[in-house]
C-alpha positions as CSV (number, residue, x, y, z in Angstrom):
1,M,38.8,0.2,78.1
2,I,38.0,1.8,74.7
3,E,37.5,5.5,74.9
4,T,33.9,6.4,74.2
5,A,34.9,8.5,71.2
6,K,36.2,5.4,69.5
7,L,33.0,3.4,69.9
8,L,30.8,2.9,67.0
9,N,27.5,4.7,67.0
10,Y,24.7,2.2,67.5
11,K,20.9,1.7,68.0
12,Q,19.5,-1.2,69.9
13,I,15.9,-2.5,69.9
14,G,14.2,-5.6,71.2
15,S,15.4,-8.2,73.7
16,S,16.5,-11.8,74.0
17,E,19.2,-13.4,71.7
18,N,21.5,-10.8,70.1
19,I,21.7,-10.0,66.4
20,V,24.1,-7.4,65.1
21,L,23.5,-5.7,61.7
22,I,26.2,-4.0,59.6
23,H,25.4,-1.7,56.7
24,G,27.3,-1.3,53.4
25,L,29.4,1.5,51.8
26,F,27.8,5.0,52.1
27,G,25.1,3.6,54.3
28,T,24.1,4.1,57.9
29,L,22.5,1.9,60.6
30,E,19.1,3.2,59.3
31,N,19.5,1.4,56.0
32,L,18.7,-2.0,57.6
33,N,15.7,-0.7,59.6
34,M,13.4,-2.9,57.5
35,V,15.3,-5.9,58.7
36,A,15.9,-4.7,62.3
37,K,12.3,-3.8,63.1
38,P,10.6,-7.2,62.5
39,L,13.6,-9.1,64.0
40,S,13.3,-6.9,67.2
41,E,10.0,-8.6,67.9
42,Q,11.9,-11.7,68.9
43,Y,15.5,-10.7,69.3
44,C,17.8,-7.9,70.6
45,V,18.9,-6.2,67.5
46,T,22.0,-3.9,67.5
47,S,22.5,-1.8,64.3
48,V,25.9,0.0,63.9
49,D,27.3,2.9,61.9
50,V,30.7,1.7,60.5
51,R,33.6,4.1,61.0
52,N,33.5,7.1,58.7
53,H,29.8,6.6,58.3
54,G,26.7,8.0,60.0
55,D,27.5,9.3,63.5
56,S,30.5,7.1,64.1
57,F,34.1,8.4,64.4
58,H,36.4,9.2,61.5
59,E,39.7,7.5,60.7
60,K,42.1,7.5,57.8
61,S,42.2,3.7,57.6
62,M,39.6,1.1,56.8
63,E,41.4,-2.3,56.7
64,Y,38.9,-5.1,57.4
65,P,40.7,-6.3,60.6
66,E,40.3,-2.8,61.9
67,L,36.6,-2.6,61.0
68,A,36.1,-6.0,62.6
69,Q,37.8,-4.8,65.8
70,D,35.5,-1.8,65.9
71,V,32.5,-4.1,66.1
72,I,34.2,-6.3,68.7
73,N,35.0,-3.3,70.8
74,L,31.3,-2.3,70.8
75,L,30.2,-5.9,71.6
76,D,32.6,-5.8,74.6
77,H,31.2,-2.4,75.7
78,L,27.6,-3.7,75.5
79,K,28.7,-7.0,77.2
80,I,27.5,-9.1,74.2
81,E,29.4,-12.3,74.5
82,T,28.0,-14.0,71.4
83,C,25.7,-12.9,68.6
84,I,24.2,-13.7,65.2
85,L,25.9,-11.4,62.6
86,L,24.3,-10.0,59.5
87,G,26.1,-7.7,57.1
88,H,25.2,-6.3,53.7
89,S,27.8,-5.5,51.0
90,M,30.9,-3.9,52.7
91,G,29.1,-4.8,56.0
92,G,29.1,-8.5,54.8
93,K,32.9,-8.4,54.4
94,I,33.2,-6.9,57.9
95,A,31.0,-9.6,59.3
96,I,33.1,-12.3,57.5
97,Q,36.3,-10.8,59.0
98,I,34.8,-10.8,62.5
99,A,33.8,-14.5,62.1
100,L,37.3,-15.4,60.9
101,E,39.1,-13.5,63.7
102,Y,36.6,-14.1,66.5
103,P,34.7,-17.3,65.7
104,D,33.7,-18.0,69.3
105,R,31.8,-14.7,69.4
106,I,29.6,-15.5,66.3
107,T,26.8,-18.2,66.5
108,K,25.6,-17.8,62.9
109,L,26.7,-15.6,60.0
110,I,24.5,-14.0,57.3
111,V,26.2,-12.3,54.4
112,A,24.0,-10.2,52.0
113,D,25.1,-9.9,48.4
114,I,28.9,-9.8,48.7
115,A,31.7,-12.3,48.4
116,P,35.0,-12.3,50.4
117,V,37.0,-11.4,47.3
118,N,38.8,-8.4,45.7
119,Y,36.5,-6.3,43.6
120,P,37.5,-3.9,40.8
121,A,37.0,-0.2,41.6
122,H,33.4,0.6,40.5
123,H,32.4,3.5,42.8
124,L,34.8,6.0,41.6
125,K,32.2,8.0,39.6
126,I,30.0,8.1,42.7
127,I,32.8,9.3,44.9
128,E,33.7,12.0,42.3
129,G,30.1,13.0,42.1
130,L,29.7,13.4,45.9
131,Q,32.9,15.3,46.2
132,S,31.8,17.6,43.4
133,I,28.7,18.8,45.2
134,D,28.9,22.5,46.1
135,L,27.2,22.5,49.5
136,S,27.1,26.3,49.5
137,K,24.5,26.0,46.7
138,V,22.4,23.3,48.5
139,S,19.4,24.7,50.4
140,K,17.3,21.5,49.9
141,R,18.2,17.9,48.9
142,K,16.9,18.5,45.4
143,D,19.7,20.9,44.8
144,A,22.3,18.2,45.7
145,D,20.4,15.7,43.6
146,E,20.7,17.9,40.5
147,Q,24.4,18.3,41.0
148,L,24.9,14.6,41.5
149,A,22.8,13.5,38.5
150,P,25.5,13.9,35.8
151,Y,27.6,11.4,37.8
152,V,24.9,8.9,38.9
153,D,22.0,8.4,36.6
154,N,20.0,6.1,38.8
155,I,17.6,8.2,40.9
156,G,17.3,5.5,43.6
157,V,21.0,5.3,44.1
158,R,21.2,9.1,44.3
159,Q,18.5,9.1,46.9
160,F,20.4,6.5,48.9
161,L,23.6,8.4,48.7
162,L,22.0,11.8,49.6
163,R,20.7,10.4,52.8
164,N,24.2,11.2,54.1
165,L,23.3,14.9,53.9
166,A,22.0,16.4,57.1
167,L,21.6,19.9,58.5
168,N,24.4,20.9,60.8
169,E,24.3,23.1,63.8
170,Q,24.5,26.2,61.6
171,G,21.4,25.0,59.7
172,K,23.5,24.2,56.6
173,F,23.6,20.9,54.7
174,A,26.7,18.8,55.3
175,F,27.8,15.2,54.9
176,K,27.6,13.1,58.0
177,C,29.9,10.5,56.5
178,S,33.6,11.4,56.0
179,L,33.9,11.6,52.2
180,A,37.6,12.4,52.4
181,D,38.4,9.3,54.5
182,I,36.1,7.0,52.5
183,S,37.8,8.1,49.3
184,L,41.3,7.7,50.8
185,C,40.4,4.2,52.1
186,Y,38.4,3.0,49.0
187,P,41.2,0.6,47.8
188,Q,41.1,-1.1,51.2
189,I,37.3,-1.4,51.0
190,M,37.6,-3.2,47.7
191,E,40.0,-5.8,49.1
192,G,38.9,-9.3,49.9
193,N,38.9,-11.0,53.3
194,K,42.1,-12.6,54.5
195,L,42.3,-15.5,57.0
196,P,44.6,-14.4,59.9
197,S,47.8,-16.6,60.0
198,N,46.9,-18.0,63.4
199,K,43.3,-18.8,62.6
200,T,41.4,-21.6,60.8
201,P,38.4,-21.1,58.5
202,Y,35.1,-20.2,60.1
203,S,33.2,-23.4,60.6
204,G,30.0,-21.9,61.9
205,E,26.8,-21.9,59.9
206,T,26.9,-19.3,57.2
207,L,24.2,-18.1,54.8
208,F,24.9,-16.0,51.7
209,I,21.9,-14.3,50.3
210,K,22.3,-13.2,46.7
211,G,20.2,-10.8,44.6
212,G,19.3,-12.7,41.4
213,A,19.8,-9.6,39.3
214,S,23.1,-8.7,41.1
215,D,26.6,-9.6,39.9
216,Y,28.4,-9.2,43.3
217,I,28.4,-13.0,43.9
218,L,29.6,-15.0,40.9
219,P,30.3,-18.8,40.3
220,E,34.1,-18.0,40.3
221,H,33.8,-16.9,43.9
222,K,32.8,-20.3,45.1
223,N,36.3,-21.6,45.8
224,T,37.2,-18.6,47.9
225,I,34.0,-18.8,49.9
226,S,34.4,-22.5,50.5
227,A,38.0,-22.0,51.6
228,L,37.1,-19.3,54.2
229,L,33.6,-20.4,55.2
230,P,33.3,-24.2,54.6
231,N,30.0,-24.5,56.3
232,S,28.2,-22.0,54.0
233,K,25.1,-22.2,51.8
234,A,23.4,-19.7,49.6
235,K,19.9,-18.5,48.8
236,I,19.0,-16.4,45.8
237,I,16.2,-13.8,45.7
238,Q,15.0,-13.6,42.1
239,G,14.3,-10.2,40.8
240,A,16.4,-8.4,43.4
241,G,19.5,-6.4,42.8
242,H,22.3,-5.5,45.2
243,W,19.9,-3.7,47.6
244,L,18.0,-6.9,48.0
245,H,16.8,-6.2,51.6
246,A,15.1,-3.0,50.4
247,E,13.8,-4.3,47.1
248,K,12.4,-7.7,48.4
249,T,12.1,-7.0,52.1
250,I,9.5,-9.7,52.9
251,A,11.4,-12.4,51.1
252,F,14.7,-11.3,52.6
253,N,13.4,-11.3,56.1
254,K,11.8,-14.7,55.7
255,I,15.1,-16.2,54.6
256,V,16.9,-14.6,57.5
257,T,14.4,-15.7,60.1
258,D,14.2,-19.3,58.7
259,F,18.0,-19.5,58.8
260,I,18.2,-18.2,62.4
261,K,15.5,-20.5,63.7
262,T,16.9,-23.7,62.0
263,P,18.6,-25.6,64.8
C-alpha cells in the first residue's frame, strides 16, 4: 500500500468511463477545469496535481518514470483499472510515459501540445522571476505581478503563474508549488520520453492536439512520435498557442470528445 502522504492530490467529478487529466508545468488540476467540467457530464473525470504542484507532495526528483508511477499509484488507490488519459505539456509527457510503461491500463491517449522529445531550457527566466518575488512585500496578487513583470512580459502568463500563490494559515501569501524542487528538477522535466527496455511502443490509439501558433510540436519530431506511438494521429487548432485548451476551449473539447467516441 502507498502511504496517503505519497498519493497525488486529485479531484473527481462525474461517473461512468474513467478519464484522467494531467496538467503542465506550474499548473494545477484546476487548469483543466474547462475540459473536465463538460466531460464529466458523460464520464468520470479525475484531475490530478502532479508532485511538487498544487496540493500534492514534494520530492527532489521528477524523472518521467517516477511521475508516471505517481499516477498509477493513484489509479490503484481509486481502483481504476483502465482509463482514457489526457495530458497537457509536461502532463502530456507524463501521460506518454504511463502509456509506454503500463499500456494495459490506458484505453486511449490524448497529448496536448507537446512531443516526447528533449526540449531546450526555455523557462529559466520564469523560474528566476518566481524565485525573485519577495513574499514579505506581497499583500495582494498585484504586488507579486509587479515584481514578476520584469522577468515575464506576458500578462496572461504572469496571471497563470501567480495562481500558485495562496494565503497560508498565517494569512500570508505563499507558493503552493515547490519552487525549489521544480527548479532543481527542471533539467529532468525538459527530457524526452524513453521506452523502457522491457517494453514495446504503445500501440493504443493516440491523438496529438497541436496549437497552430505553437512551436512545441514540429515536423522534426514526427520520427520520434512514430517510434514510440505508432498508432498516433494529430489535429491542429488554428489560432491557438500552447495553452490551446484555454484559448480555444470549444474546439479543443470537440476534438477530445470526437476522438473518445470514435470506436
